[in-house]
Every structure is written in C-alpha cells, then in structure tokens.
C-alpha positions in Angstrom: -51.0 218.5 125.1 -49.3 220.4 122.3 -49.1 224.2 122.7 -48.2 226.9 120.2 -47.5 230.5 120.7 -48.4 233.1 118.2 -47.7 236.8 118.0 -49.9 239.2 115.9 -50.9 242.8 116.0 -52.8 245.6 114.5 -52.6 249.4 114.6 -55.3 252.0 114.3 -55.0 255.7 113.7 -57.4 258.5 114.1 -56.6 262.0 112.7 -58.5 264.9 114.0 -58.2 267.7 111.5 -58.0 271.3 112.6 -61.6 271.8 111.3 -62.9 268.9 113.5 -63.2 266.3 110.7 -62.1 262.8 111.6 -60.2 260.3 109.4 -59.6 256.7 110.6 -57.3 253.9 109.5 -56.9 250.3 110.8 -54.7 247.6 109.6 -52.9 244.4 110.7 -49.2 245.2 111.2 -46.0 243.3 110.6 -44.5 241.9 113.8 -40.8 242.4 113.4 -38.4 239.5 113.7 -36.6 241.5 116.5 -39.6 241.0 118.8 -39.7 237.3 118.2 -35.9 237.0 118.7 -36.0 239.1 121.9 -38.8 236.9 123.4 -36.8 233.8 122.5 -33.6 235.3 124.1 -35.5 236.2 127.2 -36.5 232.6 127.7 -32.8 231.8 127.9 -31.7 234.8 130.0 -31.5 235.4 133.7 -31.7 239.2 133.0 -34.7 239.5 130.6 -35.0 243.2 129.7 -37.0 243.7 126.6 -39.6 246.0 128.0 -41.2 248.6 125.8 -43.1 250.0 128.8 -40.8 252.8 130.1 -38.5 255.6 129.0 -41.1 256.9 126.5 -40.6 259.8 124.1 -42.7 262.5 125.7 -43.2 265.3 123.2 -46.4 265.6 121.2 -45.3 268.6 119.2 -48.2 270.9 120.4 -46.2 273.6 122.1 -48.4 273.1 125.2 -47.0 272.5 128.7 -43.5 271.0 128.5 -43.9 270.0 124.9 -41.9 271.8 122.3 -43.7 273.6 119.5 -42.4 271.2 116.9 -42.0 267.4 116.6 -38.7 266.2 118.0 -36.4 263.2 117.1 -36.4 260.1 119.3 -33.9 260.5 122.1 -31.2 258.0 122.8 -32.6 254.9 124.6 -36.3 255.9 124.3 -39.2 253.7 123.4 -42.7 254.0 122.0 -44.2 254.9 118.6 -42.1 256.8 116.1 -42.6 257.8 112.5 -40.6 258.9 109.5 -41.5 262.1 107.7 -41.2 263.0 104.1 -38.2 265.3 103.4 -36.8 265.0 106.9 -34.0 262.6 108.0 -34.2 260.6 111.2 -37.2 259.3 113.2 -39.6 261.5 115.1 -41.4 260.5 118.2 -45.0 260.6 119.4 -46.0 261.3 123.0 -46.2 257.6 123.9 -47.7 255.5 126.7 -48.7 251.9 127.3 -51.3 250.0 129.3 -49.7 249.1 132.6 -50.8 245.5 132.6 -51.2 242.8 130.0 -54.9 242.0 129.8 -56.5 238.7 129.3 -58.3 238.5 126.0 -60.2 235.3 127.1 -59.1 232.2 125.2 -57.5 234.4 122.6 -54.4 235.3 124.7 -52.9 238.4 126.2 -52.3 241.8 124.7 -50.6 245.0 125.3 -51.6 248.4 123.8 -49.3 251.3 123.1 -50.7 254.7 122.4 -49.1 257.6 120.6 -50.2 261.2 120.0 -48.9 264.1 117.9 -50.4 267.6 117.5 -48.7 269.5 114.6 -48.2 273.2 114.3 -47.0 273.0 110.7 -47.4 270.6 107.7 -45.9 267.1 107.6 -46.3 264.0 105.6 -46.0 260.8 107.6 -44.4 258.0 105.4 -44.0 255.1 108.0 -44.7 254.2 111.6 -42.8 252.0 114.0 -43.2 250.5 117.5 -40.0 249.7 119.3 -37.4 250.5 122.1 -33.9 251.7 122.6 -33.7 254.4 120.0 -30.3 255.3 118.6 -28.9 258.6 119.8 -27.7 259.6 116.3 -30.7 258.8 114.0 -33.6 258.0 116.4 -34.1 254.6 114.7 -35.1 251.9 117.2 -32.3 249.3 117.9 -35.2 246.9 118.6 -38.2 247.2 116.4 -41.3 245.4 117.6 -43.6 246.1 114.7 -44.0 248.3 111.6 -47.2 249.5 110.0 -48.2 247.7 106.9 -49.6 249.3 103.8 -49.0 252.8 105.3 -49.4 255.4 102.6 -48.3 259.0 102.9 -50.6 260.8 105.2 -50.5 264.6 105.1 -51.0 266.5 108.4 -51.6 270.2 108.5 -51.3 272.9 111.2 -53.7 272.1 114.0 -54.2 268.4 113.1 -53.8 265.7 115.7 -52.9 262.1 115.0 -53.6 259.3 117.6 -52.2 255.8 117.1 -53.2 252.7 119.1 -50.9 249.7 118.6 -52.0 246.4 119.9 -49.8 243.3 120.1 -51.4 240.0 121.1 -49.6 236.9 122.2 -51.8 233.8 122.0 
C-alpha cells in the first residue's frame, strides 16, 4: 500500500464590533515550510519537541483581570497566534489556546485547532497574522512559523472591538 501525508489548514476570524455588529472572514492558509521541516526533523530525532501546545501568550489587551489595557508584544519563547499592526514594529500576541487532543476527522485525517482572542481599547490596523512557536525576545517574531494567513487585508479595529481567530491545521 502506498501512503501519502498532506498538511493543510484554514483560519477563520470573527470580529465583534463595539456596537454588536459581527464581521467574519475565512480562508485557506499557507502552511509554512518550517512546520514541514520540523515534522521531518522530528521523525529523525530522539527528542522531538515541536509543540505549539504550551507557553502561550496570555494577554488579550482588554485590561480585565490579569490582562494589560493594551496589546503586548510576544514574549521570548512563547507560542500561539500573533499579528503585525500597521505603524508599530514587532509582533503582538493574542490570548492563545489550543485543543488539548488531536481529533480524528474520520478518513480525512487528524487536526488541531488553535484559538486567539484580542479585545482592543484603542484603534489598530491588523496587517498580517501568524501561527507559530518560540517567539524571539527582541522582536516577538516566531523562530518557527507554522502557518501564515493568506490574502489578509488590513483590518481596522476600534475601541471596544474583539477579534477571535480559529486556526485549524489538518494532517491527512
């Protein structure tokens, strides 16, 4: 029997505006070569550590609870969903989490879903989104990028808006 393995993904985004209006986006995403390389390396390693399931960025920018009242850069070594913002340098994190177990998708393979949330208290324009791990301490850029959003256009967020992203990667 000849077997093949494929990796694909998609992301979806829902923005809840301060006035209650909803905007939704959904697109396939580009699986980054880093993820493919890391899976290949893991097959040849006794110490396979390519998890994007822990050490998440934990600030949603809401100013509620332990979250600061503004978005914060990705901390050194953190994982999850990040974004670049117009006019600001570096990469900013979303309060990120992941499904704890890969779930069978029937004959279509296995998948994992990462989720990210931000609640803004001022205006921002999101120019790009990323899924990855091991953020750099100086820039917040991921050292291992798993996927990037495709065809992402500038999305304006205003005071009181919330953006939720679900990123699903399927291995089949």
